[in-house]
C-alpha positions in Angstrom: 108.5 106.0 112.5 108.5 107.8 109.2 107.8 106.3 105.8 108.9 107.0 102.2 106.9 106.3 99.1 109.1 105.8 96.0 107.4 107.9 93.3 110.2 109.1 91.0 110.1 106.3 88.4 109.5 107.0 84.7 107.1 104.0 84.2 108.5 103.0 80.8 106.5 99.8 80.5 103.3 101.8 81.1 103.8 104.2 78.2 101.9 105.9 76.7 99.9 106.3 79.9 102.9 107.6 81.7 103.9 110.0 79.0 101.4 112.5 80.5 100.6 111.1 83.9 103.2 109.9 86.5 102.7 106.3 87.4 101.8 107.0 91.1 98.8 109.0 89.9 97.4 106.3 87.6 93.9 105.3 89.0 92.5 102.0 90.0 89.2 101.4 91.8 88.5 105.2 91.7 91.7 106.3 93.4 95.3 106.9 92.4 97.8 104.2 93.4 99.7 106.5 95.8 96.5 107.5 97.6 96.0 103.9 98.7 99.5 103.9 100.3 98.8 107.2 102.0 95.5 105.9 103.4 97.1 102.6 104.6 100.0 104.4 106.3 97.6 106.8 108.0 95.5 103.9 109.3 98.7 102.4 110.8 99.4 105.7 112.6 102.3 106.7 110.3 101.7 110.3 109.4 105.2 111.7 108.5 105.7 110.7 104.9 108.4 111.5 102.4 107.7 111.3 98.6 110.5 111.4 96.1 109.8 113.2 92.8 111.3 113.2 89.4 109.3 112.4 86.2 106.2 114.7 86.2 106.7 115.2 89.9 105.0 118.6 89.8 101.7 116.7 89.1 102.2 114.5 92.2 103.0 117.5 94.4 100.1 119.6 93.2 97.7 116.6 93.7 98.9 115.6 97.1 99.9 119.0 98.5 101.1 118.9 102.1 99.1 115.8 102.8 96.7 117.4 105.2 93.6 116.2 103.3 94.8 112.7 103.8 95.6 113.2 107.5 99.3 113.1 107.0 102.3 115.4 106.6 104.2 115.0 103.3 107.7 116.2 102.6 109.2 116.0 99.1 112.6 114.9 98.0 113.3 116.4 94.6 115.4 114.4 92.1 116.7 116.3 89.1 118.9 115.2 86.2 119.8 111.6 86.0 117.6 109.0 87.8 119.1 108.2 91.2 117.7 104.6 91.2 116.1 103.2 94.4 119.2 103.2 96.6 120.2 106.7 95.5 116.7 108.0 96.0 116.5 106.7 99.6 120.0 108.0 100.3 119.1 111.5 99.1 116.0 111.5 101.3 117.7 110.4 104.5 117.8 113.8 106.1 114.0 114.0 105.8 113.5 110.5 107.0 115.8 110.4 110.0 116.3 113.9 111.2 120.0 112.9 111.2 119.3 110.2 113.8 119.4 106.4 113.7 115.6 105.7 113.8 114.5 103.1 111.2 112.0 104.1 108.6 109.6 102.4 106.2 109.9 102.5 102.4 107.2 101.3 99.9 106.8 101.5 96.2 104.1 103.8 94.8 103.5 101.5 91.8 102.0 98.5 93.8 98.7 97.9 95.3 98.4 95.9 98.5 96.2 95.4 101.6 99.3 94.9 103.7 98.8 96.3 107.2 101.7 98.6 107.8 101.0 98.6 111.6 102.6 95.1 111.5 106.0 96.6 110.9 108.2 97.3 113.9 110.5 100.1 114.3 112.9 97.8 116.2 115.3 96.1 113.9 117.6 93.2 114.8 119.8 94.0 111.8 119.9 96.5 109.0 116.7 95.8 107.2 113.4 93.9 107.4 111.6 93.1 104.1 108.1 92.0 103.3 108.1 89.1 100.9 105.2 87.8 98.9 104.4 84.8 96.7 106.0 84.9 93.2 103.5 86.5 90.7 103.2 85.1 87.2 105.4 87.7 85.7 108.2 87.0 88.2 108.1 83.2 88.8 111.7 82.9 90.0 111.4 85.3 92.9 114.1 87.4 94.4 115.4 86.0 97.7 115.2 82.9 99.9 113.3 83.2 103.2 114.6 80.8 105.8 114.3 80.9 109.6 113.2 84.5 109.7 116.2 85.7 107.5 116.8 86.4 103.9 119.6 84.9 101.8 120.5 84.8 98.2 120.9 81.2 97.4 118.4 78.4 97.7 115.3 76.8 96.1 112.3 78.3 97.8 112.5 81.9 96.6 109.9 84.6 97.3 109.4 88.0 95.7 110.3 91.3 97.4 107.1 93.3 97.8 108.9 96.7 97.8 107.9 97.2 101.4 110.7 97.3 103.9 112.0 98.8 107.1 115.6 100.1 106.9 118.2 101.3 109.3 120.1 104.4 108.3 123.2 102.4 109.0 122.5 100.3 105.8 123.6 103.4 103.9 126.7 104.2 106.0 129.9 104.6 104.0 128.1 105.5 100.8 129.9 108.0 98.6 128.0 107.8 95.3 124.7 109.4 94.7 123.3 107.0 92.0 123.0 103.4 92.9 120.5 100.5 93.2 119.3 99.2 96.6 119.7 95.4 95.9 123.5 95.2 96.3 123.3 96.8 99.7 120.7 94.3 100.7 122.6 91.4 99.4 125.7 92.4 101.3 123.7 92.7 104.5 122.0 89.3 103.8 125.4 87.7 103.6 126.0 88.9 107.2 122.5 87.7 108.3 121.4 91.3 108.9 118.2 91.2 106.9 115.1 89.7 108.5 111.8 89.2 106.7 108.2 88.1 106.8 106.0 86.3 104.3 102.8 88.2 103.5 100.1 86.1 101.8 97.4 88.7 101.4 96.7 90.8 98.3 99.7 92.4 96.4 99.9 93.6 92.8 102.8 95.0 90.9 101.5 97.5 88.4 104.1 97.0 85.7 102.0 97.0 82.6 98.8 98.6 81.3 97.2 95.1 81.2 97.9 94.6 84.9 96.6 98.0 85.7 93.3 97.3 83.9 93.0 93.9 85.7 93.5 95.5 89.1 91.0 98.3 88.3 88.4 95.7 87.3 89.0 93.6 90.4 88.7 96.6 92.8 85.6 97.9 91.2 84.1 94.4 91.3 84.9 94.3 95.0 83.1 97.7 95.6 86.2 99.9 95.6 85.2 101.9 92.6 
């Protein structure tokens, strides 16, 4: 199974830090955010990784190279012009992720930090997607989707937050004609057909959306001996 790390975002809320450094290369605990994902994927035996690039993407490519020093193989999906959004970014990278086949693949966000064990994810889907959900963080108290009996749905009271980690079937993107689109509408459509399974991960997960949260995570990791 291959994996994709979403690394093309501008990081508006982290300005001015992201005016000169792409968000995936911001450092916490002595390492860049994206390096933690590379290490975790490698530990799970996932060594073919696609990274999409846009804002300051040349810095990411020059830092990571072909991935060999991390024990992985990195292919890059270059996005130019208007931002493709999450759905469009994955769709553009499909030829690199699937080799034009139907094998599911992992996608994760570069701007998070987690100790989630990627080896828990199965390449066998019973539907079109499998998402990793986490407890709602203080900055997102209302959550995203309802997790019930192993499936996700839109409506309900006990909502959880989507971690950004998921396994997707290429079939989720079948019939797409546009190139710029968000992922959420595709997921909601699949949820309504009971084609999105999930799991609730209760380990460490941080969304690095602001400079304050970046600093808090950096201090926490250094306090735990990561720095």
